[in-house]
PyMOL CGO cylinders between C-alpha atoms (Angstrom):
from pymol import cmd
from pymol.cgo import CYLINDER

trace = [
    CYLINDER, 61.53, 2.97, -152.56, 62.91, 6.41, -151.55, 0.3, 1, 1, 1, 1, 1, 1,
    CYLINDER, 62.91, 6.41, -151.55, 64.45, 8.68, -154.13, 0.3, 1, 1, 1, 1, 1, 1,
    CYLINDER, 64.45, 8.68, -154.13, 68.25, 8.45, -154.29, 0.3, 1, 1, 1, 1, 1, 1,
    CYLINDER, 68.25, 8.45, -154.29, 70.15, 11.43, -152.97, 0.3, 1, 1, 1, 1, 1, 1,
    CYLINDER, 70.15, 11.43, -152.97, 72.92, 12.84, -155.16, 0.3, 1, 1, 1, 1, 1, 1,
    CYLINDER, 72.92, 12.84, -155.16, 75.31, 14.75, -152.95, 0.3, 1, 1, 1, 1, 1, 1,
    CYLINDER, 75.31, 14.75, -152.95, 77.64, 17.42, -154.25, 0.3, 1, 1, 1, 1, 1, 1,
    CYLINDER, 77.64, 17.42, -154.25, 80.53, 17.48, -151.79, 0.3, 1, 1, 1, 1, 1, 1,
    CYLINDER, 80.53, 17.48, -151.79, 82.43, 20.58, -150.72, 0.3, 1, 1, 1, 1, 1, 1,
    CYLINDER, 82.43, 20.58, -150.72, 85.48, 19.15, -152.49, 0.3, 1, 1, 1, 1, 1, 1,
    CYLINDER, 85.48, 19.15, -152.49, 83.50, 18.94, -155.74, 0.3, 1, 1, 1, 1, 1, 1,
    CYLINDER, 83.50, 18.94, -155.74, 82.37, 22.56, -155.39, 0.3, 1, 1, 1, 1, 1, 1,
    CYLINDER, 82.37, 22.56, -155.39, 85.89, 23.82, -154.66, 0.3, 1, 1, 1, 1, 1, 1,
    CYLINDER, 85.89, 23.82, -154.66, 87.34, 21.92, -157.61, 0.3, 1, 1, 1, 1, 1, 1,
    CYLINDER, 87.34, 21.92, -157.61, 84.73, 23.42, -159.95, 0.3, 1, 1, 1, 1, 1, 1,
    CYLINDER, 84.73, 23.42, -159.95, 85.96, 26.87, -158.90, 0.3, 1, 1, 1, 1, 1, 1,
    CYLINDER, 85.96, 26.87, -158.90, 89.73, 26.42, -158.88, 0.3, 1, 1, 1, 1, 1, 1,
    CYLINDER, 89.73, 26.42, -158.88, 89.93, 23.91, -161.75, 0.3, 1, 1, 1, 1, 1, 1,
    CYLINDER, 89.93, 23.91, -161.75, 86.90, 24.44, -164.01, 0.3, 1, 1, 1, 1, 1, 1,
    CYLINDER, 86.90, 24.44, -164.01, 86.28, 21.85, -166.70, 0.3, 1, 1, 1, 1, 1, 1,
    CYLINDER, 86.28, 21.85, -166.70, 86.59, 22.39, -170.42, 0.3, 1, 1, 1, 1, 1, 1,
    CYLINDER, 86.59, 22.39, -170.42, 83.73, 21.41, -172.69, 0.3, 1, 1, 1, 1, 1, 1,
    CYLINDER, 83.73, 21.41, -172.69, 84.44, 18.06, -174.33, 0.3, 1, 1, 1, 1, 1, 1,
    CYLINDER, 84.44, 18.06, -174.33, 83.31, 19.53, -177.64, 0.3, 1, 1, 1, 1, 1, 1,
    CYLINDER, 83.31, 19.53, -177.64, 84.35, 23.17, -178.06, 0.3, 1, 1, 1, 1, 1, 1,
    CYLINDER, 84.35, 23.17, -178.06, 86.77, 23.47, -175.08, 0.3, 1, 1, 1, 1, 1, 1,
    CYLINDER, 86.77, 23.47, -175.08, 84.76, 26.33, -173.57, 0.3, 1, 1, 1, 1, 1, 1,
    CYLINDER, 84.76, 26.33, -173.57, 85.59, 26.80, -169.88, 0.3, 1, 1, 1, 1, 1, 1,
    CYLINDER, 85.59, 26.80, -169.88, 82.94, 25.96, -167.32, 0.3, 1, 1, 1, 1, 1, 1,
    CYLINDER, 82.94, 25.96, -167.32, 81.47, 22.50, -167.81, 0.3, 1, 1, 1, 1, 1, 1,
    CYLINDER, 81.47, 22.50, -167.81, 82.38, 19.09, -169.28, 0.3, 1, 1, 1, 1, 1, 1,
    CYLINDER, 82.38, 19.09, -169.28, 79.62, 19.77, -171.84, 0.3, 1, 1, 1, 1, 1, 1,
    CYLINDER, 79.62, 19.77, -171.84, 78.31, 23.20, -172.78, 0.3, 1, 1, 1, 1, 1, 1,
    CYLINDER, 78.31, 23.20, -172.78, 74.69, 23.74, -173.83, 0.3, 1, 1, 1, 1, 1, 1,
    CYLINDER, 74.69, 23.74, -173.83, 75.61, 24.28, -177.48, 0.3, 1, 1, 1, 1, 1, 1,
    CYLINDER, 75.61, 24.28, -177.48, 77.53, 21.01, -177.77, 0.3, 1, 1, 1, 1, 1, 1,
    CYLINDER, 77.53, 21.01, -177.77, 74.86, 19.18, -175.75, 0.3, 1, 1, 1, 1, 1, 1,
    CYLINDER, 74.86, 19.18, -175.75, 72.19, 20.09, -178.28, 0.3, 1, 1, 1, 1, 1, 1,
    CYLINDER, 72.19, 20.09, -178.28, 74.48, 19.12, -181.16, 0.3, 1, 1, 1, 1, 1, 1,
    CYLINDER, 74.48, 19.12, -181.16, 74.48, 15.61, -179.67, 0.3, 1, 1, 1, 1, 1, 1,
    CYLINDER, 74.48, 15.61, -179.67, 70.74, 15.60, -178.98, 0.3, 1, 1, 1, 1, 1, 1,
    CYLINDER, 70.74, 15.60, -178.98, 69.94, 16.62, -182.56, 0.3, 1, 1, 1, 1, 1, 1,
    CYLINDER, 69.94, 16.62, -182.56, 71.72, 13.54, -183.93, 0.3, 1, 1, 1, 1, 1, 1,
    CYLINDER, 71.72, 13.54, -183.93, 70.35, 10.59, -181.90, 0.3, 1, 1, 1, 1, 1, 1,
    CYLINDER, 70.35, 10.59, -181.90, 71.18, 6.99, -182.71, 0.3, 1, 1, 1, 1, 1, 1,
    CYLINDER, 71.18, 6.99, -182.71, 68.04, 5.73, -184.46, 0.3, 1, 1, 1, 1, 1, 1,
    CYLINDER, 68.04, 5.73, -184.46, 68.89, 2.30, -185.78, 0.3, 1, 1, 1, 1, 1, 1,
    CYLINDER, 68.89, 2.30, -185.78, 68.87, -1.30, -184.66, 0.3, 1, 1, 1, 1, 1, 1,
    CYLINDER, 68.87, -1.30, -184.66, 71.87, -1.64, -182.37, 0.3, 1, 1, 1, 1, 1, 1,
    CYLINDER, 71.87, -1.64, -182.37, 72.55, -5.12, -183.80, 0.3, 1, 1, 1, 1, 1, 1,
    CYLINDER, 72.55, -5.12, -183.80, 72.07, -4.80, -187.57, 0.3, 1, 1, 1, 1, 1, 1,
    CYLINDER, 72.07, -4.80, -187.57, 71.87, -1.00, -188.01, 0.3, 1, 1, 1, 1, 1, 1,
    CYLINDER, 71.87, -1.00, -188.01, 68.55, -1.11, -189.87, 0.3, 1, 1, 1, 1, 1, 1,
    CYLINDER, 68.55, -1.11, -189.87, 66.66, 2.16, -189.33, 0.3, 1, 1, 1, 1, 1, 1,
    CYLINDER, 66.66, 2.16, -189.33, 64.29, 2.08, -186.34, 0.3, 1, 1, 1, 1, 1, 1,
    CYLINDER, 64.29, 2.08, -186.34, 63.25, 4.50, -183.64, 0.3, 1, 1, 1, 1, 1, 1,
    CYLINDER, 63.25, 4.50, -183.64, 63.12, 1.86, -180.90, 0.3, 1, 1, 1, 1, 1, 1,
    CYLINDER, 63.12, 1.86, -180.90, 66.70, 0.56, -181.00, 0.3, 1, 1, 1, 1, 1, 1,
    CYLINDER, 66.70, 0.56, -181.00, 65.96, -3.05, -181.93, 0.3, 1, 1, 1, 1, 1, 1,
    CYLINDER, 65.96, -3.05, -181.93, 64.22, -4.23, -185.11, 0.3, 1, 1, 1, 1, 1, 1,
    CYLINDER, 64.22, -4.23, -185.11, 61.63, -7.01, -185.38, 0.3, 1, 1, 1, 1, 1, 1,
    CYLINDER, 61.63, -7.01, -185.38, 64.22, -9.38, -186.89, 0.3, 1, 1, 1, 1, 1, 1,
    CYLINDER, 64.22, -9.38, -186.89, 65.82, -9.85, -183.46, 0.3, 1, 1, 1, 1, 1, 1,
    CYLINDER, 65.82, -9.85, -183.46, 63.95, -11.67, -180.72, 0.3, 1, 1, 1, 1, 1, 1,
    CYLINDER, 63.95, -11.67, -180.72, 65.27, -10.08, -177.53, 0.3, 1, 1, 1, 1, 1, 1,
    CYLINDER, 65.27, -10.08, -177.53, 64.06, -9.91, -173.95, 0.3, 1, 1, 1, 1, 1, 1,
    CYLINDER, 64.06, -9.91, -173.95, 63.99, -6.10, -174.07, 0.3, 1, 1, 1, 1, 1, 1,
    CYLINDER, 63.99, -6.10, -174.07, 61.37, -4.30, -176.11, 0.3, 1, 1, 1, 1, 1, 1,
    CYLINDER, 61.37, -4.30, -176.11, 62.97, -0.92, -176.78, 0.3, 1, 1, 1, 1, 1, 1,
    CYLINDER, 62.97, -0.92, -176.78, 66.52, 0.41, -176.63, 0.3, 1, 1, 1, 1, 1, 1,
    CYLINDER, 66.52, 0.41, -176.63, 67.07, 4.17, -176.65, 0.3, 1, 1, 1, 1, 1, 1,
    CYLINDER, 67.07, 4.17, -176.65, 70.66, 5.24, -177.32, 0.3, 1, 1, 1, 1, 1, 1,
    CYLINDER, 70.66, 5.24, -177.32, 71.95, 8.81, -177.18, 0.3, 1, 1, 1, 1, 1, 1,
    CYLINDER, 71.95, 8.81, -177.18, 74.39, 8.52, -180.09, 0.3, 1, 1, 1, 1, 1, 1,
    CYLINDER, 74.39, 8.52, -180.09, 77.39, 6.90, -181.70, 0.3, 1, 1, 1, 1, 1, 1,
    CYLINDER, 77.39, 6.90, -181.70, 80.53, 6.86, -179.59, 0.3, 1, 1, 1, 1, 1, 1,
    CYLINDER, 80.53, 6.86, -179.59, 82.37, 9.46, -181.64, 0.3, 1, 1, 1, 1, 1, 1,
    CYLINDER, 82.37, 9.46, -181.64, 83.48, 13.07, -181.33, 0.3, 1, 1, 1, 1, 1, 1,
    CYLINDER, 83.48, 13.07, -181.33, 82.21, 15.07, -178.37, 0.3, 1, 1, 1, 1, 1, 1,
    CYLINDER, 82.21, 15.07, -178.37, 80.20, 12.20, -176.88, 0.3, 1, 1, 1, 1, 1, 1,
    CYLINDER, 80.20, 12.20, -176.88, 83.21, 9.89, -177.03, 0.3, 1, 1, 1, 1, 1, 1,
    CYLINDER, 83.21, 9.89, -177.03, 85.44, 12.44, -175.27, 0.3, 1, 1, 1, 1, 1, 1,
    CYLINDER, 85.44, 12.44, -175.27, 82.80, 13.13, -172.64, 0.3, 1, 1, 1, 1, 1, 1,
    CYLINDER, 82.80, 13.13, -172.64, 82.35, 9.43, -171.81, 0.3, 1, 1, 1, 1, 1, 1,
    CYLINDER, 82.35, 9.43, -171.81, 86.11, 8.85, -171.89, 0.3, 1, 1, 1, 1, 1, 1,
    CYLINDER, 86.11, 8.85, -171.89, 86.81, 11.75, -169.56, 0.3, 1, 1, 1, 1, 1, 1,
    CYLINDER, 86.81, 11.75, -169.56, 84.19, 10.53, -167.12, 0.3, 1, 1, 1, 1, 1, 1,
    CYLINDER, 84.19, 10.53, -167.12, 85.30, 6.89, -167.12, 0.3, 1, 1, 1, 1, 1, 1,
    CYLINDER, 85.30, 6.89, -167.12, 89.06, 7.16, -167.48, 0.3, 1, 1, 1, 1, 1, 1,
    CYLINDER, 89.06, 7.16, -167.48, 90.12, 10.69, -166.44, 0.3, 1, 1, 1, 1, 1, 1,
    CYLINDER, 90.12, 10.69, -166.44, 88.19, 11.08, -163.18, 0.3, 1, 1, 1, 1, 1, 1,
    CYLINDER, 88.19, 11.08, -163.18, 85.93, 13.77, -164.67, 0.3, 1, 1, 1, 1, 1, 1,
    CYLINDER, 85.93, 13.77, -164.67, 83.19, 13.02, -162.15, 0.3, 1, 1, 1, 1, 1, 1,
    CYLINDER, 83.19, 13.02, -162.15, 81.23, 16.19, -162.93, 0.3, 1, 1, 1, 1, 1, 1,
    CYLINDER, 81.23, 16.19, -162.93, 80.36, 14.74, -166.35, 0.3, 1, 1, 1, 1, 1, 1,
    CYLINDER, 80.36, 14.74, -166.35, 77.85, 12.39, -164.67, 0.3, 1, 1, 1, 1, 1, 1,
    CYLINDER, 77.85, 12.39, -164.67, 75.29, 15.18, -164.64, 0.3, 1, 1, 1, 1, 1, 1,
    CYLINDER, 75.29, 15.18, -164.64, 75.85, 15.97, -168.31, 0.3, 1, 1, 1, 1, 1, 1,
    CYLINDER, 75.85, 15.97, -168.31, 75.52, 12.33, -169.32, 0.3, 1, 1, 1, 1, 1, 1,
    CYLINDER, 75.52, 12.33, -169.32, 72.34, 11.94, -167.27, 0.3, 1, 1, 1, 1, 1, 1,
    CYLINDER, 72.34, 11.94, -167.27, 70.93, 15.04, -168.98, 0.3, 1, 1, 1, 1, 1, 1,
    CYLINDER, 70.93, 15.04, -168.98, 71.62, 13.48, -172.37, 0.3, 1, 1, 1, 1, 1, 1,
    CYLINDER, 71.62, 13.48, -172.37, 69.72, 10.35, -171.33, 0.3, 1, 1, 1, 1, 1, 1,
    CYLINDER, 69.72, 10.35, -171.33, 66.90, 12.52, -170.03, 0.3, 1, 1, 1, 1, 1, 1,
    CYLINDER, 66.90, 12.52, -170.03, 66.67, 14.26, -173.41, 0.3, 1, 1, 1, 1, 1, 1,
    CYLINDER, 66.67, 14.26, -173.41, 66.84, 11.01, -175.38, 0.3, 1, 1, 1, 1, 1, 1,
    CYLINDER, 66.84, 11.01, -175.38, 64.38, 8.78, -173.53, 0.3, 1, 1, 1, 1, 1, 1,
    CYLINDER, 64.38, 8.78, -173.53, 60.62, 9.24, -173.84, 0.3, 1, 1, 1, 1, 1, 1,
    CYLINDER, 60.62, 9.24, -173.84, 58.28, 9.75, -170.92, 0.3, 1, 1, 1, 1, 1, 1,
    CYLINDER, 58.28, 9.75, -170.92, 58.17, 6.60, -168.80, 0.3, 1, 1, 1, 1, 1, 1,
    CYLINDER, 58.17, 6.60, -168.80, 55.52, 5.25, -166.40, 0.3, 1, 1, 1, 1, 1, 1,
    CYLINDER, 55.52, 5.25, -166.40, 55.84, 6.57, -162.87, 0.3, 1, 1, 1, 1, 1, 1,
    CYLINDER, 55.84, 6.57, -162.87, 56.45, 3.07, -161.48, 0.3, 1, 1, 1, 1, 1, 1,
    CYLINDER, 56.45, 3.07, -161.48, 59.41, 2.35, -163.77, 0.3, 1, 1, 1, 1, 1, 1,
    CYLINDER, 59.41, 2.35, -163.77, 62.43, 1.03, -161.88, 0.3, 1, 1, 1, 1, 1, 1,
    CYLINDER, 62.43, 1.03, -161.88, 65.90, 1.99, -163.07, 0.3, 1, 1, 1, 1, 1, 1,
    CYLINDER, 65.90, 1.99, -163.07, 68.51, -0.76, -162.99, 0.3, 1, 1, 1, 1, 1, 1,
    CYLINDER, 68.51, -0.76, -162.99, 72.06, 0.39, -163.79, 0.3, 1, 1, 1, 1, 1, 1,
    CYLINDER, 72.06, 0.39, -163.79, 74.30, -2.35, -165.16, 0.3, 1, 1, 1, 1, 1, 1,
    CYLINDER, 74.30, -2.35, -165.16, 76.65, -3.13, -162.23, 0.3, 1, 1, 1, 1, 1, 1,
    CYLINDER, 76.65, -3.13, -162.23, 80.21, -1.96, -162.73, 0.3, 1, 1, 1, 1, 1, 1,
    CYLINDER, 80.21, -1.96, -162.73, 83.07, -4.42, -162.29, 0.3, 1, 1, 1, 1, 1, 1,
    CYLINDER, 83.07, -4.42, -162.29, 84.48, -4.09, -158.72, 0.3, 1, 1, 1, 1, 1, 1,
    CYLINDER, 84.48, -4.09, -158.72, 88.00, -3.43, -160.03, 0.3, 1, 1, 1, 1, 1, 1,
    CYLINDER, 88.00, -3.43, -160.03, 86.74, -0.40, -161.99, 0.3, 1, 1, 1, 1, 1, 1,
    CYLINDER, 86.74, -0.40, -161.99, 84.89, 0.94, -158.95, 0.3, 1, 1, 1, 1, 1, 1,
    CYLINDER, 84.89, 0.94, -158.95, 88.10, 0.72, -156.94, 0.3, 1, 1, 1, 1, 1, 1,
    CYLINDER, 88.10, 0.72, -156.94, 90.08, 2.49, -159.68, 0.3, 1, 1, 1, 1, 1, 1,
    CYLINDER, 90.08, 2.49, -159.68, 87.64, 5.39, -159.97, 0.3, 1, 1, 1, 1, 1, 1,
    CYLINDER, 87.64, 5.39, -159.97, 86.54, 5.59, -156.37, 0.3, 1, 1, 1, 1, 1, 1,
    CYLINDER, 86.54, 5.59, -156.37, 82.87, 5.41, -157.41, 0.3, 1, 1, 1, 1, 1, 1,
    CYLINDER, 82.87, 5.41, -157.41, 80.48, 3.36, -159.53, 0.3, 1, 1, 1, 1, 1, 1,
    CYLINDER, 80.48, 3.36, -159.53, 80.26, 5.56, -162.61, 0.3, 1, 1, 1, 1, 1, 1,
    CYLINDER, 80.26, 5.56, -162.61, 77.04, 4.08, -163.99, 0.3, 1, 1, 1, 1, 1, 1,
    CYLINDER, 77.04, 4.08, -163.99, 75.27, 4.21, -160.64, 0.3, 1, 1, 1, 1, 1, 1,
    CYLINDER, 75.27, 4.21, -160.64, 76.21, 7.89, -160.36, 0.3, 1, 1, 1, 1, 1, 1,
    CYLINDER, 76.21, 7.89, -160.36, 74.63, 8.60, -163.77, 0.3, 1, 1, 1, 1, 1, 1,
    CYLINDER, 74.63, 8.60, -163.77, 71.56, 6.59, -162.79, 0.3, 1, 1, 1, 1, 1, 1,
    CYLINDER, 71.56, 6.59, -162.79, 71.12, 8.65, -159.62, 0.3, 1, 1, 1, 1, 1, 1,
    CYLINDER, 71.12, 8.65, -159.62, 71.07, 11.93, -161.53, 0.3, 1, 1, 1, 1, 1, 1,
    CYLINDER, 71.07, 11.93, -161.53, 68.75, 10.49, -164.17, 0.3, 1, 1, 1, 1, 1, 1,
    CYLINDER, 68.75, 10.49, -164.17, 66.43, 9.18, -161.44, 0.3, 1, 1, 1, 1, 1, 1,
    CYLINDER, 66.43, 9.18, -161.44, 66.26, 12.67, -159.93, 0.3, 1, 1, 1, 1, 1, 1,
    CYLINDER, 66.26, 12.67, -159.93, 65.40, 14.25, -163.27, 0.3, 1, 1, 1, 1, 1, 1,
    CYLINDER, 65.40, 14.25, -163.27, 62.61, 11.73, -163.91, 0.3, 1, 1, 1, 1, 1, 1,
    CYLINDER, 62.61, 11.73, -163.91, 61.41, 11.27, -160.32, 0.3, 1, 1, 1, 1, 1, 1,
    CYLINDER, 61.41, 11.27, -160.32, 61.90, 7.52, -160.66, 0.3, 1, 1, 1, 1, 1, 1,
    CYLINDER, 61.90, 7.52, -160.66, 63.38, 4.95, -158.29, 0.3, 1, 1, 1, 1, 1, 1,
    CYLINDER, 63.38, 4.95, -158.29, 66.54, 2.89, -158.67, 0.3, 1, 1, 1, 1, 1, 1,
    CYLINDER, 66.54, 2.89, -158.67, 66.44, -0.83, -158.01, 0.3, 1, 1, 1, 1, 1, 1,
    CYLINDER, 66.44, -0.83, -158.01, 69.64, -2.60, -156.84, 0.3, 1, 1, 1, 1, 1, 1,
    CYLINDER, 69.64, -2.60, -156.84, 68.23, -5.99, -157.85, 0.3, 1, 1, 1, 1, 1, 1,
    CYLINDER, 68.23, -5.99, -157.85, 70.94, -6.74, -160.46, 0.3, 1, 1, 1, 1, 1, 1,
    CYLINDER, 70.94, -6.74, -160.46, 74.31, -7.76, -159.05, 0.3, 1, 1, 1, 1, 1, 1,
    CYLINDER, 74.31, -7.76, -159.05, 77.65, -8.82, -160.51, 0.3, 1, 1, 1, 1, 1, 1,
    CYLINDER, 77.65, -8.82, -160.51, 78.21, -12.58, -160.34, 0.3, 1, 1, 1, 1, 1, 1,
    CYLINDER, 78.21, -12.58, -160.34, 81.75, -12.44, -161.76, 0.3, 1, 1, 1, 1, 1, 1,
    CYLINDER, 81.75, -12.44, -161.76, 84.72, -10.07, -161.72, 0.3, 1, 1, 1, 1, 1, 1,
    CYLINDER, 84.72, -10.07, -161.72, 85.49, -10.33, -165.45, 0.3, 1, 1, 1, 1, 1, 1,
    CYLINDER, 85.49, -10.33, -165.45, 85.90, -7.08, -167.40, 0.3, 1, 1, 1, 1, 1, 1,
    CYLINDER, 85.90, -7.08, -167.40, 85.13, -6.51, -171.09, 0.3, 1, 1, 1, 1, 1, 1,
    CYLINDER, 85.13, -6.51, -171.09, 87.16, -3.44, -171.97, 0.3, 1, 1, 1, 1, 1, 1,
    CYLINDER, 87.16, -3.44, -171.97, 89.76, -5.28, -174.08, 0.3, 1, 1, 1, 1, 1, 1,
    CYLINDER, 89.76, -5.28, -174.08, 87.89, -8.57, -174.63, 0.3, 1, 1, 1, 1, 1, 1,
    CYLINDER, 87.89, -8.57, -174.63, 87.10, -10.00, -178.05, 0.3, 1, 1, 1, 1, 1, 1,
    CYLINDER, 87.10, -10.00, -178.05, 83.53, -10.47, -179.30, 0.3, 1, 1, 1, 1, 1, 1,
    CYLINDER, 83.53, -10.47, -179.30, 83.48, -14.18, -178.47, 0.3, 1, 1, 1, 1, 1, 1,
    CYLINDER, 83.48, -14.18, -178.47, 84.95, -13.57, -175.01, 0.3, 1, 1, 1, 1, 1, 1,
    CYLINDER, 84.95, -13.57, -175.01, 82.35, -10.89, -174.30, 0.3, 1, 1, 1, 1, 1, 1,
    CYLINDER, 82.35, -10.89, -174.30, 79.54, -13.25, -175.29, 0.3, 1, 1, 1, 1, 1, 1,
    CYLINDER, 79.54, -13.25, -175.29, 80.87, -16.00, -173.03, 0.3, 1, 1, 1, 1, 1, 1,
    CYLINDER, 80.87, -16.00, -173.03, 81.48, -13.65, -170.09, 0.3, 1, 1, 1, 1, 1, 1,
    CYLINDER, 81.48, -13.65, -170.09, 77.96, -12.25, -170.29, 0.3, 1, 1, 1, 1, 1, 1,
    CYLINDER, 77.96, -12.25, -170.29, 76.37, -15.67, -169.75, 0.3, 1, 1, 1, 1, 1, 1,
    CYLINDER, 76.37, -15.67, -169.75, 77.52, -15.75, -166.12, 0.3, 1, 1, 1, 1, 1, 1,
    CYLINDER, 77.52, -15.75, -166.12, 77.93, -12.04, -165.42, 0.3, 1, 1, 1, 1, 1, 1,
    CYLINDER, 77.93, -12.04, -165.42, 74.86, -11.31, -163.30, 0.3, 1, 1, 1, 1, 1, 1,
    CYLINDER, 74.86, -11.31, -163.30, 72.54, -12.56, -160.59, 0.3, 1, 1, 1, 1, 1, 1,
    CYLINDER, 72.54, -12.56, -160.59, 69.40, -11.18, -158.96, 0.3, 1, 1, 1, 1, 1, 1,
    CYLINDER, 69.40, -11.18, -158.96, 69.33, -10.18, -155.31, 0.3, 1, 1, 1, 1, 1, 1,
    CYLINDER, 69.33, -10.18, -155.31, 65.55, -9.89, -155.00, 0.3, 1, 1, 1, 1, 1, 1,
    CYLINDER, 65.55, -9.89, -155.00, 62.29, -10.96, -156.59, 0.3, 1, 1, 1, 1, 1, 1,
    CYLINDER, 62.29, -10.96, -156.59, 60.97, -9.32, -159.75, 0.3, 1, 1, 1, 1, 1, 1,
    CYLINDER, 60.97, -9.32, -159.75, 57.57, -7.62, -159.89, 0.3, 1, 1, 1, 1, 1, 1,
    CYLINDER, 57.57, -7.62, -159.89, 55.90, -8.63, -163.17, 0.3, 1, 1, 1, 1, 1, 1,
    CYLINDER, 55.90, -8.63, -163.17, 53.71, -5.51, -163.16, 0.3, 1, 1, 1, 1, 1, 1,
    CYLINDER, 53.71, -5.51, -163.16, 56.62, -3.04, -163.03, 0.3, 1, 1, 1, 1, 1, 1,
    CYLINDER, 56.62, -3.04, -163.03, 58.56, -1.82, -166.09, 0.3, 1, 1, 1, 1, 1, 1,
    CYLINDER, 58.56, -1.82, -166.09, 62.34, -2.13, -165.71, 0.3, 1, 1, 1, 1, 1, 1,
    CYLINDER, 62.34, -2.13, -165.71, 64.80, 0.22, -167.43, 0.3, 1, 1, 1, 1, 1, 1,
    CYLINDER, 64.80, 0.22, -167.43, 68.32, -1.13, -167.80, 0.3, 1, 1, 1, 1, 1, 1,
    CYLINDER, 68.32, -1.13, -167.80, 70.91, 1.65, -168.00, 0.3, 1, 1, 1, 1, 1, 1,
    CYLINDER, 70.91, 1.65, -168.00, 74.28, 1.09, -169.66, 0.3, 1, 1, 1, 1, 1, 1,
    CYLINDER, 74.28, 1.09, -169.66, 77.01, 3.43, -170.82, 0.3, 1, 1, 1, 1, 1, 1,
    CYLINDER, 77.01, 3.43, -170.82, 78.37, 1.92, -174.07, 0.3, 1, 1, 1, 1, 1, 1,
    CYLINDER, 78.37, 1.92, -174.07, 76.81, -0.93, -176.04, 0.3, 1, 1, 1, 1, 1, 1,
    CYLINDER, 76.81, -0.93, -176.04, 79.22, -2.86, -178.23, 0.3, 1, 1, 1, 1, 1, 1,
    CYLINDER, 79.22, -2.86, -178.23, 78.11, -6.42, -178.97, 0.3, 1, 1, 1, 1, 1, 1,
    CYLINDER, 78.11, -6.42, -178.97, 74.90, -6.07, -176.96, 0.3, 1, 1, 1, 1, 1, 1,
    CYLINDER, 74.90, -6.07, -176.96, 75.79, -9.17, -174.93, 0.3, 1, 1, 1, 1, 1, 1,
    CYLINDER, 75.79, -9.17, -174.93, 75.64, -7.39, -171.55, 0.3, 1, 1, 1, 1, 1, 1,
    CYLINDER, 75.64, -7.39, -171.55, 72.15, -5.95, -171.93, 0.3, 1, 1, 1, 1, 1, 1,
    CYLINDER, 72.15, -5.95, -171.93, 71.03, -9.15, -173.64, 0.3, 1, 1, 1, 1, 1, 1,
    CYLINDER, 71.03, -9.15, -173.64, 71.98, -11.29, -170.64, 0.3, 1, 1, 1, 1, 1, 1,
    CYLINDER, 71.98, -11.29, -170.64, 70.72, -8.78, -168.07, 0.3, 1, 1, 1, 1, 1, 1,
    CYLINDER, 70.72, -8.78, -168.07, 67.34, -8.45, -169.77, 0.3, 1, 1, 1, 1, 1, 1,
    CYLINDER, 67.34, -8.45, -169.77, 67.08, -12.22, -170.25, 0.3, 1, 1, 1, 1, 1, 1,
    CYLINDER, 67.08, -12.22, -170.25, 67.68, -12.76, -166.54, 0.3, 1, 1, 1, 1, 1, 1,
    CYLINDER, 67.68, -12.76, -166.54, 64.98, -10.22, -165.65, 0.3, 1, 1, 1, 1, 1, 1,
    CYLINDER, 64.98, -10.22, -165.65, 62.50, -11.74, -168.10, 0.3, 1, 1, 1, 1, 1, 1,
    CYLINDER, 62.50, -11.74, -168.10, 63.15, -15.29, -166.94, 0.3, 1, 1, 1, 1, 1, 1,
    CYLINDER, 63.15, -15.29, -166.94, 62.51, -14.10, -163.37, 0.3, 1, 1, 1, 1, 1, 1,
    CYLINDER, 62.51, -14.10, -163.37, 59.12, -12.65, -164.22, 0.3, 1, 1, 1, 1, 1, 1,
    CYLINDER, 59.12, -12.65, -164.22, 59.62, -9.17, -165.71, 0.3, 1, 1, 1, 1, 1, 1,
    CYLINDER, 59.62, -9.17, -165.71, 57.12, -8.53, -168.51, 0.3, 1, 1, 1, 1, 1, 1,
    CYLINDER, 57.12, -8.53, -168.51, 58.51, -5.18, -169.64, 0.3, 1, 1, 1, 1, 1, 1,
    CYLINDER, 58.51, -5.18, -169.64, 62.23, -4.50, -169.96, 0.3, 1, 1, 1, 1, 1, 1,
    CYLINDER, 62.23, -4.50, -169.96, 63.63, -1.44, -171.71, 0.3, 1, 1, 1, 1, 1, 1,
    CYLINDER, 63.63, -1.44, -171.71, 67.21, -0.31, -172.32, 0.3, 1, 1, 1, 1, 1, 1,
    CYLINDER, 67.21, -0.31, -172.32, 68.73, 3.15, -172.16, 0.3, 1, 1, 1, 1, 1, 1,
    CYLINDER, 68.73, 3.15, -172.16, 72.36, 3.74, -173.13, 0.3, 1, 1, 1, 1, 1, 1,
    CYLINDER, 72.36, 3.74, -173.13, 74.73, 6.60, -173.80, 0.3, 1, 1, 1, 1, 1, 1,
    CYLINDER, 74.73, 6.60, -173.80, 76.45, 5.30, -176.90, 0.3, 1, 1, 1, 1, 1, 1,
    CYLINDER, 76.45, 5.30, -176.90, 76.75, 2.53, -179.41, 0.3, 1, 1, 1, 1, 1, 1,
    CYLINDER, 76.75, 2.53, -179.41, 80.23, 1.49, -180.49, 0.3, 1, 1, 1, 1, 1, 1,
    CYLINDER, 80.23, 1.49, -180.49, 81.12, -1.20, -183.03, 0.3, 1, 1, 1, 1, 1, 1,
    CYLINDER, 81.12, -1.20, -183.03, 83.67, -3.73, -181.82, 0.3, 1, 1, 1, 1, 1, 1,
    CYLINDER, 83.67, -3.73, -181.82, 86.92, -3.04, -183.71, 0.3, 1, 1, 1, 1, 1, 1,
]
cmd.load_cgo(trace, "trace")
């Protein structure tokens, strides 16, 4: 599969000049995330089970039998990371995609060269609102950094959104959220990419679907973990 091409349009370049971004942490002019604030995030990674918060370096402890083996998460959705994700998703701060992909690149270990990246598909209504699939954009930058390929095998099977849904609603929605558009290669590792993990129902269902279809190795990479209020 050919490497995805991330294009920086002339409009993007002009906007960076006439309306430069402020750092989501220190408000320094120039980028949605300055180097200093980036390393502040990197130095405090989320190293606990995303379900029970027991300490672990692989994101999921042995008490939970899941279809994914490891889950690497950049950090808690607080402070600078929260503002960076929020600006990207809800304030059309498209340039932050590169910063978020860099954070994933710093957080995840070296992966096999045949690893396929599968971004969790964004709800169509959110793509229309933003004008782009925010998670796919992050995945494209991350794929460039790692010289890995993106697989479009995971598709949305419903139009339901989870932004304001309760825990029980999220769990029910996840059961019918996805479908596969192609066959799964059992000898290839698959990396599911998500932005924010709350209940874990989305990655749980996506990884279960991949495993049931033949995937032997499924990993998860995510930007943030956020408890459901």
